[in-house]
C-alpha positions as CSV (number, residue, x, y, z in Angstrom):
1,S,114.7,42.9,59.0
2,R,113.1,44.2,55.8
3,G,114.9,41.5,53.8
4,L,113.4,38.9,56.0
5,G,109.9,40.3,55.6
6,L,109.8,41.5,59.2
7,R,108.5,44.9,60.3
8,P,111.1,47.4,61.4
9,R,111.3,47.8,65.1
10,T,109.6,50.9,66.4
11,L,111.0,52.5,69.6
12,Q,108.6,54.5,71.7
13,K,109.5,57.0,74.4
14,Q,107.4,59.4,76.4
15,V,108.3,63.0,75.8
16,T,107.1,66.3,77.2
17,R,104.2,68.2,75.5
18,N,106.6,70.9,74.4
19,L,109.0,68.5,72.8
20,L,106.1,66.7,71.0
21,S,105.0,70.1,69.6
22,A,108.5,70.9,68.5
23,L,108.9,67.6,66.7
24,R,105.7,68.1,64.8
25,H,106.5,71.7,63.8
26,L,110.1,70.8,62.8
27,R,109.1,68.0,60.5
28,L,109.7,68.9,56.8
29,K,106.9,68.1,54.4
30,D,109.0,67.2,51.4
31,K,112.1,65.4,52.8
32,E,113.6,63.6,55.8
33,R,115.2,65.6,58.5
34,I,117.8,64.4,61.0
35,L,117.4,65.9,64.5
36,W,119.5,65.5,67.6
37,V,117.5,66.1,70.7
38,D,119.2,65.7,74.1
39,A,116.1,64.5,75.9
40,L,115.8,61.7,73.4
41,C,119.5,61.0,72.4
42,I,120.9,60.9,76.0
43,N,119.9,58.2,78.5
44,Q,119.1,60.6,81.4
45,S,118.9,57.7,83.8
46,S,122.5,56.7,83.3
47,N,125.2,58.8,85.0
48,L,127.9,57.2,82.9
49,E,126.2,58.3,79.6
50,R,125.3,61.7,81.0
51,N,129.0,62.3,82.0
52,H,130.1,61.3,78.5
53,Q,127.5,63.2,76.5
54,V,127.5,66.4,78.6
55,S,131.3,66.7,78.0
56,R,130.5,66.6,74.3
57,M,127.8,69.2,74.2
58,S,130.0,72.0,73.0
59,S,131.2,69.9,70.0
60,I,127.6,68.7,69.3
61,Y,126.3,72.3,69.1
62,G,129.4,73.5,67.2
63,Q,129.3,70.7,64.6
64,A,125.6,70.8,63.9
65,S,124.6,72.0,60.5
66,R,121.9,74.1,62.1
67,V,120.7,74.6,65.7
68,V,117.0,75.4,66.0
69,V,115.9,77.4,69.0
70,W,112.3,76.3,69.6
71,L,110.3,79.2,71.2
72,G,107.0,77.3,71.1
73,E,104.1,76.7,68.8
74,G,103.1,80.3,69.0
75,W,99.7,82.0,69.5
76,D,97.6,84.5,67.6
77,G,100.0,87.3,67.2
78,S,103.3,85.5,67.7
79,D,104.0,85.9,64.0
80,L,103.6,89.7,64.4
81,A,106.3,89.7,67.0
82,M,108.7,87.6,64.9
83,E,108.1,89.8,61.9
84,F,108.8,92.8,64.0
85,L,112.2,91.4,65.2
86,E,113.1,90.5,61.6
87,R,112.2,93.9,60.3
88,L,114.0,95.7,63.1
89,G,117.1,93.7,62.6
90,Q,117.2,94.5,58.9
91,D,117.2,98.3,59.2
92,P,119.2,100.3,61.8
93,D,117.4,103.5,60.8
94,L,113.9,102.5,61.8
95,H,112.8,104.5,64.9
96,L,110.8,102.9,67.7
97,D,108.8,106.1,68.1
98,P,106.1,106.5,65.4
99,A,106.4,110.3,65.8
100,L,109.8,110.0,64.0
101,N,110.4,108.9,60.4
102,P,111.1,106.3,59.3
103,Y,109.5,104.2,62.1
104,I,108.9,100.5,62.5
105,S,105.5,99.0,62.1
106,V,104.1,95.6,61.3
107,K,100.7,95.1,59.7
108,G,100.0,98.7,60.4
109,L,100.8,98.4,64.1
110,S,103.6,100.5,65.8
111,L,104.9,100.1,69.3
112,E,102.1,102.4,70.5
113,S,99.9,99.4,69.9
114,S,99.3,97.5,73.2
115,E,98.6,94.4,71.1
116,L,102.0,94.4,69.3
117,L,103.8,95.3,72.5
118,E,102.2,92.4,74.4
119,H,103.1,89.9,71.6
120,L,106.8,91.1,71.7
121,I,107.0,90.8,75.4
122,R,105.5,87.3,75.3
123,I,108.2,86.2,72.8
124,F,110.9,87.1,75.4
125,D,108.9,85.4,78.2
126,V,108.8,81.9,76.8
127,P,110.7,79.2,78.7
128,W,113.7,79.0,76.4
129,W,115.0,82.3,77.7
130,K,114.9,81.0,81.3
131,R,116.7,77.7,81.0
132,T,120.4,76.9,81.8
133,W,121.2,74.7,78.9
134,T,120.0,77.1,76.2
135,V,122.9,79.5,76.8
136,Q,125.3,77.0,75.1
137,E,122.8,76.5,72.2
138,Y,123.0,80.2,71.4
139,A,126.7,80.8,71.9
140,L,128.3,77.7,70.3
141,A,126.2,77.0,67.3
142,R,127.7,77.8,63.9
143,N,124.3,78.4,62.4
144,L,121.3,79.1,64.6
145,V,117.7,80.2,64.0
146,F,114.9,81.0,66.3
147,Q,111.6,79.3,65.4
148,C,108.2,80.1,66.8
149,N,105.4,78.2,65.1
150,K,106.6,78.2,61.5
151,H,108.3,81.6,61.6
152,L,112.1,81.7,61.5
153,V,114.5,84.5,62.6
154,S,118.3,84.0,62.3
155,R,120.6,84.6,65.2
156,E,122.3,87.4,63.2
157,L,118.9,89.2,62.8
158,M,118.1,88.7,66.5
159,Y,121.5,90.2,67.4
160,S,121.0,93.2,65.1
161,A,117.4,93.7,66.4
162,E,118.6,93.9,69.9
163,D,121.5,96.2,69.0
164,Y,119.3,98.6,67.0
165,F,116.6,98.5,69.7
166,W,119.0,99.8,72.3
167,K,120.6,102.3,69.9
168,H,117.2,104.0,69.6
169,A,115.9,103.2,73.2
170,N,119.0,104.9,74.7
171,G,119.0,107.7,72.1
172,C,116.4,109.3,70.0
173,C,113.5,107.3,71.4
174,Q,114.5,107.3,75.1
175,H,111.5,109.3,76.1
176,M,109.1,106.4,75.3
177,D,108.0,105.1,78.7
178,I,106.4,102.0,77.2
179,L,109.9,100.6,76.5
180,R,110.6,100.3,80.2
181,L,107.1,99.9,81.8
182,P,106.4,96.3,83.0
183,H,103.5,94.7,81.3
184,S,100.4,94.6,83.5
185,T,99.9,90.8,83.3
186,I,103.3,89.4,82.1
187,G,105.3,91.6,84.5
188,L,108.1,92.1,82.0
189,S,109.0,95.3,80.2
190,L,110.0,95.4,76.5
191,G,113.5,96.6,77.6
192,E,113.9,93.7,80.0
193,G,112.8,91.5,77.1
194,F,115.5,92.8,74.8
195,N,118.0,92.4,77.6
196,K,117.7,88.6,77.3
197,P,119.4,88.3,73.9
198,A,121.7,91.2,74.9
199,S,123.1,89.0,77.8
200,L,123.8,86.2,75.3
201,S,125.3,88.1,72.5
202,P,128.8,88.9,74.1
203,I,129.5,85.2,74.6
204,W,128.7,84.5,71.0
205,K,130.7,87.5,69.6
206,F,133.6,87.7,72.0
207,R,134.8,84.4,73.4
208,R,138.6,84.8,73.7
209,N,139.7,83.4,77.0
210,Y,136.1,83.5,78.3
211,S,135.7,82.7,81.9
212,V,133.3,79.9,82.6
213,L,133.1,81.2,86.2
214,T,131.6,84.4,84.9
215,A,129.1,82.4,82.8
216,I,128.0,80.3,85.7
217,S,127.3,83.4,87.8
218,N,125.8,85.6,85.1
219,F,123.2,82.9,84.3
220,S,122.8,81.5,87.8
221,T,119.1,82.5,88.0
222,R,118.2,80.3,85.0
223,E,116.3,77.2,85.6
224,A,117.8,73.7,85.8
225,T,116.1,70.5,86.9
226,D,119.4,69.3,88.4
227,R,121.2,72.1,90.2
228,R,124.6,70.6,89.2
229,D,123.8,71.6,85.6
230,R,124.2,75.3,86.6
231,I,127.9,74.4,86.3
232,Y,127.9,71.6,83.8
233,G,125.6,73.6,81.5
234,M,128.2,76.3,81.2
235,L,131.4,74.3,80.9
236,G,131.4,74.3,77.1
237,L,131.5,78.1,77.1
238,G,135.0,78.4,78.6
239,T,137.9,79.2,76.3
240,G,141.6,79.6,76.8
241,H,142.6,78.7,80.4
242,Y,138.9,78.0,81.1
243,A,138.3,75.4,78.4
244,S,137.2,72.0,79.8
245,L,137.9,73.3,83.3
246,I,136.5,70.2,84.9
247,E,134.9,66.9,83.6
248,P,131.2,66.4,84.3
249,D,130.6,63.7,86.9
250,Y,127.1,63.2,88.1
251,T,128.2,60.9,90.9
252,L,129.5,64.0,92.7
253,S,127.4,66.3,94.9
254,A,126.9,69.9,93.9
255,E,129.2,71.0,96.8
256,K,132.0,68.7,95.6
257,I,131.7,70.1,92.1
258,C,131.9,73.7,93.4
259,Q,135.1,72.9,95.3
260,A,136.6,71.2,92.3
261,L,135.8,74.1,90.0
262,A,137.4,76.7,92.4
263,I,140.5,74.6,92.8
264,K,140.9,73.9,89.1
265,S,140.5,77.6,88.2
266,V,143.4,78.5,90.5
267,E,145.5,75.8,89.1
268,R,144.8,76.9,85.5
269,T,145.0,80.6,85.9
270,G,147.2,81.2,88.9
271,G,144.6,83.8,90.0
272,L,142.0,84.1,92.7
273,E,139.1,85.1,90.5
274,F,136.7,82.6,92.3
275,L,136.8,84.8,95.4
276,S,134.9,87.5,93.6
277,H,132.0,85.1,93.2
278,L,131.2,84.8,96.8
279,F,127.8,86.6,96.6
280,A,125.4,83.6,96.7
281,G,123.6,82.4,99.8
282,D,125.4,80.5,102.5
283,N,125.7,76.7,102.2
284,P,126.8,74.9,105.4
285,N,128.1,72.0,103.3
286,L,130.7,74.3,101.6
287,P,133.9,75.8,102.9
288,S,133.4,79.5,103.5
289,F,135.8,80.5,100.7
290,V,134.1,78.4,98.0
291,P,131.3,80.1,96.0
292,N,127.9,78.5,96.1
293,W,127.5,78.4,92.3
294,T,124.7,75.8,92.4
295,G,122.7,77.6,95.1
296,S,119.9,80.1,94.9
297,Y,120.9,83.7,94.0
298,N,119.4,87.0,95.1
299,W,121.0,88.7,92.0
300,M,121.9,92.3,92.3
301,D,123.3,94.8,89.8
302,E,126.5,95.2,91.9
303,Y,127.3,91.6,91.1
304,E,127.2,92.1,87.4
305,N,129.4,95.2,87.7
306,R,131.9,93.2,89.8
307,L,132.1,90.4,87.1
308,A,132.5,93.0,84.4
309,I,135.6,94.4,86.2
310,I,137.0,90.9,86.5
311,T,136.5,90.4,82.7
312,M,138.3,93.6,81.9
313,D,141.3,92.4,84.0
314,L,141.5,95.7,85.9
315,Y,142.9,94.1,89.1
316,K,144.9,91.0,90.3
317,T,144.4,90.0,93.9
318,S,147.8,88.3,94.0
319,L,149.5,90.8,91.7
320,K,152.2,88.9,89.8
321,T,152.5,86.1,92.3
322,P,150.7,82.9,91.1
323,A,148.1,81.8,93.6
324,Y,149.0,78.2,94.0
């Protein structure tokens, strides 16, 4: 069109306020930047395109030169929190308790500062940590960074920060009540905040024959606009027998997808693992033996312990007899 003297065609699309903010902050000042954004690059109104693109999500994240986790445009004090995470992840010897040396501080503020504590908790309370699709972002990317405003923290530093936090919180600094007390207005404790990257890290570090059923249940309380995405948003995490366990199909109901997943898991593994996931609320549209993976969960610690036992392969319901 330029050769004919015509103006290039401009495509316009409405986006959410959060995405608009992300695009503005991710723009580079001195050069072009190519971004892939699912909300823009997938026609969400076409089931055919969604089926195709969702099945490719694992390769999209895995082949990207970099995946940017957008935590938001920040606030006065968000840079303090990001700097804290960066510094903590760089030095395993930094204590959380300022009564011990050496201890961690940012701009002269230690964890005894209610200001710093609030900013840290707010970082772990942003929507990214609560969404279903973000699990794949973290686990599958070759190169991933967290960005809040203009401040970047690599996944490796976030992993180390979480690891070192619990090393001190469960050891030399365990007497610090502020690590486990819920914030008065946010309702989240700092320990609960650091549990969020802790729940993601094992999938990234240890993915040999990883059960997608475990992923679906472990992250079932995360938000999804379409409840079928509680399953589809986890499919790319499966490895070994669990790789590409089913194909996404948005023409199917949530109940049909649950049934297909249970049946296919038995066919692939010869085991009855799916029976250990029967802890969600009842669904009259499901057979009683099929887990309600897309339903609402009242999550309890016992469930997590049960899934951990499955992962360690400490029992087999059908012993050596394949469950076909």
